[in-house]
DRENTORKOL-3810 file (N, C-alpha, C; in nm, 4 decimals):
REM DRENTORKOL-3810
@n.u->0.1547; n.v->3.1475; n.w->4.4468; ca.u->0.0719; ca.v->3.1507; ca.w->4.3183; c.u->0.1464; c.v->3.1143; c.w->4.2055
@n.u->0.1170; n.v->3.1128; n.w->4.0737; ca.u->0.2359; ca.v->3.1331; ca.w->3.9647; c.u->0.1073; c.v->3.1648; c.w->3.8724
@n.u->0.1488; n.v->3.2803; n.w->3.7697; ca.u->0.0767; ca.v->3.4061; ca.w->3.7280; c.u->0.1374; c.v->3.3100; c.w->3.5997
@n.u->0.0678; n.v->3.3858; n.w->3.4977; ca.u->0.1307; ca.v->3.3694; ca.w->3.3185; c.u->0.1766; c.v->3.5030; c.w->3.2745
@n.u->0.2459; n.v->3.5145; n.w->3.1965; ca.u->0.3018; ca.v->3.6857; ca.w->3.2072; c.u->0.2924; c.v->3.6484; c.w->3.0776
@n.u->0.1980; n.v->3.7781; n.w->3.0376; ca.u->0.2270; ca.v->3.8625; ca.w->2.8676; c.u->0.2271; c.v->3.9569; c.w->2.8733
@n.u->0.2568; n.v->4.0292; n.w->2.7131; ca.u->0.2740; ca.v->4.0823; ca.w->2.6585; c.u->0.1285; c.v->4.1941; c.w->2.5631
@n.u->0.2119; n.v->4.3095; n.w->2.6408; ca.u->0.0795; ca.v->4.3556; ca.w->2.5152; c.u->0.1841; c.v->4.4230; c.w->2.4187
@n.u->0.0880; n.v->4.4040; n.w->2.2645; ca.u->0.1436; ca.v->4.5106; ca.w->2.1544; c.u->0.2705; c.v->4.5978; c.w->2.2121
@n.u->0.1862; n.v->4.7379; n.w->2.2794; ca.u->0.3022; ca.v->4.8191; ca.w->2.3295; c.u->0.3918; c.v->4.7927; c.w->2.3729
@n.u->0.4252; n.v->4.6939; n.w->2.5019; ca.u->0.4957; ca.v->4.5913; ca.w->2.5481; c.u->0.5976; c.v->4.5359; c.w->2.4507
@n.u->0.6061; n.v->4.4698; n.w->2.3772; ca.u->0.6521; ca.v->4.4153; ca.w->2.2478; c.u->0.8071; c.v->4.5307; c.w->2.1923
@n.u->0.6359; n.v->4.6407; n.w->2.1469; ca.u->0.7104; ca.v->4.7183; ca.w->2.0718; c.u->0.7780; c.v->4.8061; c.w->2.1496
@n.u->0.8057; n.v->4.8367; n.w->2.2838; ca.u->0.8710; ca.v->4.8519; ca.w->2.4110; c.u->1.0354; c.v->4.7582; c.w->2.3840
@n.u->0.9459; n.v->4.6334; n.w->2.3990; ca.u->1.1001; ca.v->4.5539; ca.w->2.4054; c.u->1.1987; c.v->4.5908; c.w->2.3182
@n.u->1.1613; n.v->4.6285; n.w->2.0798; ca.u->1.2113; ca.v->4.6464; ca.w->2.0006; c.u->1.2820; c.v->4.7615; c.w->2.0764
@n.u->1.1862; n.v->4.8231; n.w->2.0986; ca.u->1.2734; ca.v->5.0003; ca.w->2.0866; c.u->1.3802; c.v->5.0192; c.w->2.1614
@n.u->1.3793; n.v->4.9603; n.w->2.2831; ca.u->1.4791; ca.v->4.9562; ca.w->2.3778; c.u->1.6387; c.v->4.9121; c.w->2.3143
@n.u->1.6183; n.v->4.7654; n.w->2.2398; ca.u->1.7016; ca.v->4.6820; ca.w->2.2037; c.u->1.7722; c.v->4.7487; c.w->2.1304
@n.u->1.6691; n.v->4.8215; n.w->2.0712; ca.u->1.7187; ca.v->4.9091; ca.w->1.8583; c.u->1.8224; c.v->4.9620; c.w->1.9633
@n.u->1.7888; n.v->5.0693; n.w->2.0422; ca.u->1.8077; ca.v->5.2415; ca.w->2.1133; c.u->1.9270; c.v->5.1393; c.w->2.1630
@n.u->1.9473; n.v->5.0424; n.w->2.2676; ca.u->2.0796; ca.v->4.9800; ca.w->2.2954; c.u->2.1789; c.v->4.9141; c.w->2.2150
@n.u->2.1518; n.v->4.8701; n.w->2.1489; ca.u->2.2585; ca.v->4.7916; ca.w->1.9853; c.u->2.3198; c.v->4.9249; c.w->1.9287
@n.u->2.2409; n.v->5.0301; n.w->1.8707; ca.u->2.2935; ca.v->5.1497; ca.w->1.8467; c.u->2.3401; c.v->5.2424; c.w->1.9139
@n.u->2.3788; n.v->5.2602; n.w->2.0406; ca.u->2.4195; ca.v->5.3164; ca.w->2.1224; c.u->2.5685; c.v->5.2285; c.w->2.1168
@n.u->2.5785; n.v->5.1231; n.w->2.1476; ca.u->2.7120; ca.v->4.9837; ca.w->2.1419; c.u->2.7572; c.v->5.0070; c.w->1.9863
@n.u->2.7033; n.v->5.0383; n.w->1.8720; ca.u->2.7484; ca.v->5.0471; ca.w->1.7493; c.u->2.8439; c.v->5.1476; c.w->1.7136
@n.u->2.8055; n.v->5.2914; n.w->1.8086; ca.u->2.8556; ca.v->5.4273; ca.w->1.7713; c.u->2.9782; c.v->5.4657; c.w->1.8927
@n.u->3.0066; n.v->5.3240; n.w->1.9828; ca.u->3.0655; ca.v->5.3883; ca.w->2.0477; c.u->3.2397; c.v->5.3239; c.w->2.0646
@n.u->3.3484; n.v->5.3663; n.w->2.0366; ca.u->3.4428; ca.v->5.3431; ca.w->2.0452; c.u->3.4881; c.v->5.1291; c.w->2.0813
@n.u->3.4426; n.v->5.1512; n.w->2.2710; ca.u->3.4800; ca.v->5.0775; ca.w->2.2800; c.u->3.3434; c.v->4.9696; c.w->2.2561
@n.u->3.2633; n.v->4.9233; n.w->2.1526; ca.u->3.0803; ca.v->4.8968; ca.w->2.1824; c.u->3.1016; c.v->4.7457; c.w->2.2236
@n.u->2.9512; n.v->4.7027; n.w->2.3317; ca.u->2.9516; ca.v->4.5267; ca.w->2.3866; c.u->2.8507; c.v->4.5240; c.w->2.2772
@n.u->2.9258; n.v->4.4845; n.w->2.1400; ca.u->2.7531; ca.v->4.4231; ca.w->2.1229; c.u->2.6826; c.v->4.2986; c.w->2.2121
@n.u->2.7399; n.v->4.2614; n.w->2.2630; ca.u->2.6793; ca.v->4.1805; ca.w->2.3901; c.u->2.5511; c.v->4.2355; c.w->2.4657
@n.u->2.5416; n.v->4.3748; n.w->2.5165; ca.u->2.4858; ca.v->4.4093; ca.w->2.6124; c.u->2.3144; c.v->4.4308; c.w->2.5404
@n.u->2.2830; n.v->4.4889; n.w->2.3956; ca.u->2.1776; ca.v->4.4613; ca.w->2.4189; c.u->2.0695; c.v->4.3156; c.w->2.4310
@n.u->2.1018; n.v->4.2225; n.w->2.4319; ca.u->2.0787; ca.v->4.0777; ca.w->2.4362; c.u->2.1171; c.v->4.1056; c.w->2.6315
@n.u->2.2497; n.v->4.1687; n.w->2.6424; ca.u->2.1958; ca.v->4.1045; ca.w->2.8269; c.u->2.0604; c.v->4.2064; c.w->2.8661
@n.u->2.0529; n.v->4.2965; n.w->2.7518; ca.u->1.9397; ca.v->4.3959; ca.w->2.8563; c.u->1.8188; c.v->4.3267; c.w->2.9012
@n.u->1.7577; n.v->4.2648; n.w->2.7424; ca.u->1.5901; ca.v->4.1959; ca.w->2.7383; c.u->1.6229; c.v->4.1017; c.w->2.7701
@n.u->1.7931; n.v->4.0284; n.w->2.8115; ca.u->1.6963; ca.v->3.9642; ca.w->2.9622; c.u->1.7175; c.v->3.9372; c.w->3.0364
@n.u->1.7882; n.v->4.0295; n.w->3.1119; ca.u->1.7436; ca.v->4.1267; ca.w->3.2790; c.u->1.6423; c.v->4.1415; c.w->3.2278
@n.u->1.5373; n.v->4.1781; n.w->3.1539; ca.u->1.3829; ca.v->4.2486; ca.w->3.1698; c.u->1.3334; c.v->4.0960; c.w->3.1207
@n.u->1.3802; n.v->4.0238; n.w->3.0888; ca.u->1.2943; ca.v->3.8853; ca.w->3.0795; c.u->1.2609; c.v->3.7773; c.w->3.2460
@n.u->1.4273; n.v->3.8612; n.w->3.3098; ca.u->1.4572; ca.v->3.7836; ca.w->3.4250; c.u->1.3137; c.v->3.8482; c.w->3.4662
@n.u->1.2625; n.v->4.0187; n.w->3.4502; ca.u->1.1763; ca.v->4.0523; ca.w->3.5912; c.u->1.0666; c.v->3.9631; c.w->3.5788
@n.u->1.0384; n.v->3.9331; n.w->3.4205; ca.u->0.9098; ca.v->3.9431; ca.w->3.4015; c.u->0.8849; c.v->3.7753; c.w->3.4870
@n.u->0.9686; n.v->3.7194; n.w->3.4979; ca.u->0.9844; ca.v->3.5485; ca.w->3.6006; c.u->0.9409; c.v->3.5859; c.w->3.7066
@n.u->1.0320; n.v->3.7065; n.w->3.7964; ca.u->0.9627; ca.v->3.7226; ca.w->3.9028; c.u->0.8543; c.v->3.7778; c.w->3.9272
@n.u->0.8052; n.v->3.7956; n.w->3.8275; ca.u->0.6836; ca.v->3.8846; ca.w->3.8386; c.u->0.5425; c.v->3.7220; c.w->3.7880
@n.u->0.6157; n.v->3.6029; n.w->3.8024; ca.u->0.4840; ca.v->3.5188; ca.w->3.7647; c.u->0.4987; c.v->3.4868; c.w->3.8886
@n.u->0.5299; n.v->3.4607; n.w->3.9983; ca.u->0.5526; ca.v->3.4453; ca.w->4.1479; c.u->0.5316; c.v->3.5304; c.w->4.2643
@n.u->0.5262; n.v->3.6734; n.w->4.2078; ca.u->0.5591; ca.v->3.8104; ca.w->4.3283; c.u->0.4531; c.v->3.9014; c.w->4.2875
@n.u->0.3765; n.v->3.9233; n.w->4.2224; ca.u->0.3535; ca.v->4.0383; ca.w->4.1183; c.u->0.3030; c.v->4.1403; c.w->4.2174
@n.u->0.2367; n.v->4.1224; n.w->4.3267; ca.u->0.2163; ca.v->4.1812; ca.w->4.4575; c.u->0.3117; c.v->4.2628; c.w->4.4812
@n.u->0.3984; n.v->4.1931; n.w->4.5007; ca.u->0.5146; ca.v->4.2572; ca.w->4.5820; c.u->0.5779; c.v->4.3987; c.w->4.5341
@n.u->0.5411; n.v->4.4394; n.w->4.3766; ca.u->0.5685; ca.v->4.5158; ca.w->4.2979; c.u->0.4930; c.v->4.6595; c.w->4.3938
@n.u->0.5446; n.v->4.7664; n.w->4.3282; ca.u->0.4768; ca.v->4.9096; ca.w->4.4070; c.u->0.3880; c.v->4.9375; c.w->4.3245
@n.u->0.2878; n.v->5.0037; n.w->4.3661; ca.u->0.1326; ca.v->5.0502; ca.w->4.3187; c.u->0.2333; c.v->5.1073; c.w->4.2415
@n.u->0.1072; n.v->5.1378; n.w->4.1005; ca.u->0.1037; ca.v->5.2423; ca.w->4.0387; c.u->-0.0698; c.v->5.3554; c.w->4.0438
@n.u->-0.0675; n.v->5.4572; n.w->4.0841; ca.u->-0.1903; ca.v->5.5294; ca.w->4.1019; c.u->-0.3058; c.v->5.4418; c.w->4.1738
@n.u->-0.4350; n.v->5.4687; n.w->4.1431; ca.u->-0.5489; ca.v->5.4433; ca.w->4.3017; c.u->-0.5791; c.v->5.3014; c.w->4.2893
@n.u->-0.5240; n.v->5.2252; n.w->4.2192; ca.u->-0.5814; ca.v->5.0600; ca.w->4.1859; c.u->-0.5227; c.v->4.9596; c.w->4.2258
@n.u->-0.4887; n.v->4.8824; n.w->4.3480; ca.u->-0.3611; ca.v->4.7793; ca.w->4.3185; c.u->-0.3635; c.v->4.7201; c.w->4.3225
@n.u->-0.4242; n.v->4.6734; n.w->4.1665; ca.u->-0.3296; ca.v->4.5648; ca.w->4.0343; c.u->-0.2718; c.v->4.6050; c.w->3.9135
@n.u->-0.2309; n.v->4.7381; n.w->3.9367; ca.u->-0.1805; ca.v->4.8301; ca.w->3.8451; c.u->-0.0874; c.v->4.8924; c.w->3.8997
@n.u->0.0340; n.v->4.7778; n.w->3.8521; ca.u->0.1688; ca.v->4.8406; ca.w->3.9326; c.u->0.2911; c.v->4.8355; c.w->3.8688
@n.u->0.4070; n.v->4.8615; n.w->3.9043; ca.u->0.5314; ca.v->4.8841; ca.w->3.8306; c.u->0.7001; c.v->4.7654; c.w->3.9210
@n.u->0.7442; n.v->4.7092; n.w->3.8439; ca.u->0.8535; ca.v->4.6784; ca.w->3.8282; c.u->0.9396; c.v->4.7212; c.w->3.8062
@n.u->1.0515; n.v->4.7539; n.w->3.9086; ca.u->1.2406; ca.v->4.7794; ca.w->3.8921; c.u->1.2356; c.v->4.6515; c.w->3.8825
@n.u->1.3298; n.v->4.7190; n.w->3.7091; ca.u->1.4410; ca.v->4.5701; ca.w->3.6771; c.u->1.6376; c.v->4.6225; c.w->3.6527
@n.u->1.6710; n.v->4.6275; n.w->3.7567; ca.u->1.8130; ca.v->4.6794; ca.w->3.7141; c.u->1.9022; c.v->4.6051; c.w->3.6720
@n.u->1.9796; n.v->4.8052; n.w->3.5660; ca.u->2.0967; ca.v->4.6863; ca.w->3.4698; c.u->2.1551; c.v->4.7939; c.w->3.5156
@n.u->2.2928; n.v->4.7379; n.w->3.5098; ca.u->2.3866; ca.v->4.8714; ca.w->3.4897; c.u->2.3999; c.v->4.9239; c.w->3.6045
@n.u->2.4563; n.v->5.0787; n.w->3.5582; ca.u->2.3856; ca.v->5.2253; ca.w->3.6429; c.u->2.2551; c.v->5.1777; c.w->3.6866
@n.u->2.1810; n.v->5.1807; n.w->3.5702; ca.u->2.0280; ca.v->5.1771; ca.w->3.5723; c.u->1.9660; c.v->5.0874; c.w->3.6048
@n.u->1.8543; n.v->5.1215; n.w->3.5011; ca.u->1.7947; ca.v->4.9851; ca.w->3.4461; c.u->1.6481; c.v->5.0049; c.w->3.3931
@n.u->1.5326; n.v->4.9089; n.w->3.3867; ca.u->1.4515; ca.v->4.9509; ca.w->3.3398; c.u->1.3108; c.v->4.9760; c.w->3.4803
@n.u->1.2314; n.v->4.9751; n.w->3.3892; ca.u->1.0835; ca.v->4.9806; ca.w->3.4308; c.u->0.9502; c.v->4.9358; c.w->3.3774
@n.u->0.9064; n.v->4.8204; n.w->3.4530; ca.u->0.7830; ca.v->4.7565; ca.w->3.3888; c.u->0.6186; c.v->4.8259; c.w->3.4120
@n.u->0.5509; n.v->4.8109; n.w->3.3429; ca.u->0.3822; ca.v->4.9430; ca.w->3.4186; c.u->0.2816; c.v->4.8047; c.w->3.3471
@n.u->0.2609; n.v->4.7047; n.w->3.5085; ca.u->0.1789; ca.v->4.6335; ca.w->3.4660; c.u->0.0553; c.v->4.5987; c.w->3.5251
@n.u->-0.0430; n.v->4.5210; n.w->3.4804; ca.u->-0.2048; ca.v->4.4870; ca.w->3.5207; c.u->-0.2379; c.v->4.2929; c.w->3.5605
@n.u->-0.1975; n.v->4.3159; n.w->3.6931; ca.u->-0.2750; ca.v->4.1665; ca.w->3.7628; c.u->-0.4645; c.v->4.1777; c.w->3.7268
@n.u->-0.4174; n.v->4.1151; n.w->3.6507; ca.u->-0.5523; ca.v->4.0560; ca.w->3.5337; c.u->-0.6720; c.v->3.9835; c.w->3.6364
@n.u->-0.6626; n.v->3.8804; n.w->3.7407; ca.u->-0.6839; ca.v->3.8168; ca.w->3.7735; c.u->-0.5525; c.v->3.7251; c.w->3.8622
@n.u->-0.6313; n.v->3.6292; n.w->3.9467; ca.u->-0.5019; ca.v->3.5210; ca.w->4.0127; c.u->-0.3798; c.v->3.4414; c.w->3.8808
@n.u->-0.4400; n.v->3.4436; n.w->3.7986; ca.u->-0.3818; ca.v->3.3898; ca.w->3.6768; c.u->-0.2739; c.v->3.4532; c.w->3.5934
@n.u->-0.3678; n.v->3.5836; n.w->3.5646; ca.u->-0.2648; ca.v->3.6683; ca.w->3.4545; c.u->-0.1905; c.v->3.8048; c.w->3.4337
@n.u->-0.1151; n.v->3.8022; n.w->3.4212; ca.u->-0.0373; ca.v->3.9493; ca.w->3.4196; c.u->-0.0334; c.v->3.9560; c.w->3.2918
@n.u->-0.0896; n.v->4.1369; n.w->3.2736; ca.u->-0.0427; ca.v->4.1724; ca.w->3.1326; c.u->0.0785; c.v->4.3119; c.w->3.1509
@n.u->0.2098; n.v->4.2762; n.w->3.0436; ca.u->0.2847; ca.v->4.4093; ca.w->3.0990; c.u->0.2292; c.v->4.4931; c.w->3.0109
@n.u->0.2345; n.v->4.5917; n.w->3.0120; ca.u->0.1218; ca.v->4.7205; ca.w->2.9393; c.u->0.2724; c.v->4.8179; c.w->2.8623
@n.u->0.3942; n.v->4.8069; n.w->2.9386; ca.u->0.4807; ca.v->4.9134; ca.w->2.9176; c.u->0.5731; c.v->4.8508; c.w->2.9575
@n.u->0.7245; n.v->4.9032; n.w->2.8340; ca.u->0.8457; ca.v->4.8810; ca.w->2.9397; c.u->0.9384; c.v->4.9986; c.w->2.9552
@n.u->0.9954; n.v->5.0583; n.w->2.9799; ca.u->1.1035; ca.v->5.1973; ca.w->3.0036; c.u->1.2395; c.v->5.1579; c.w->3.0312
@n.u->1.3049; n.v->5.2892; n.w->2.9725; ca.u->1.4835; ca.v->5.2572; ca.w->3.0365; c.u->1.4453; c.v->5.3983; c.w->3.1640
@n.u->1.4947; n.v->5.3649; n.w->3.2900; ca.u->1.4613; ca.v->5.4237; ca.w->3.3890; c.u->1.4747; c.v->5.5872; c.w->3.3809
@n.u->1.5678; n.v->5.5716; n.w->3.2531; ca.u->1.6021; ca.v->5.7397; ca.w->3.2356; c.u->1.4801; c.v->5.8680; c.w->3.1415
@n.u->1.4101; n.v->5.7462; n.w->3.0928; ca.u->1.2666; ca.v->5.7763; ca.w->3.0550; c.u->1.2209; c.v->5.8396; c.w->3.1049
@n.u->1.1521; n.v->5.9945; n.w->3.0351; ca.u->1.0508; ca.v->6.0500; ca.w->3.1136; c.u->0.9168; c.v->5.9586; c.w->3.1322
@n.u->0.8239; n.v->5.9149; n.w->3.0438; ca.u->0.7367; ca.v->5.8056; ca.w->3.1380; c.u->0.6898; c.v->5.7500; c.w->3.0138
@n.u->0.6217; n.v->5.6513; n.w->3.0702; ca.u->0.5977; ca.v->5.5286; ca.w->2.9634; c.u->0.5071; c.v->5.5699; c.w->2.7987
@n.u->0.5569; n.v->5.4924; n.w->2.6099; ca.u->0.5893; ca.v->5.5901; ca.w->2.5721; c.u->0.3656; c.v->5.4998; c.w->2.5388
END
């Protein structure tokens, strides 16, 4: 099964927020690495590529078998993407958060 992965507007906003946060953290650091924000976004995009072939291998969220979470490792923690399998051909990313955030925004 090969699915199309689409981002909701909220998920697009989350990507920008996560990038901006990582960039500011590196700018504020004495040893900041300005490649880290780009590598973080690339790790998230690599996770999305995984969903194209295996969306049902991710853990369920709530009672629906179609709403799931993908854990995306990056550094000492990572990110979590919440998504919905809409049909056999489409996955919609609803939100993305850092693993140390409390919940989806």
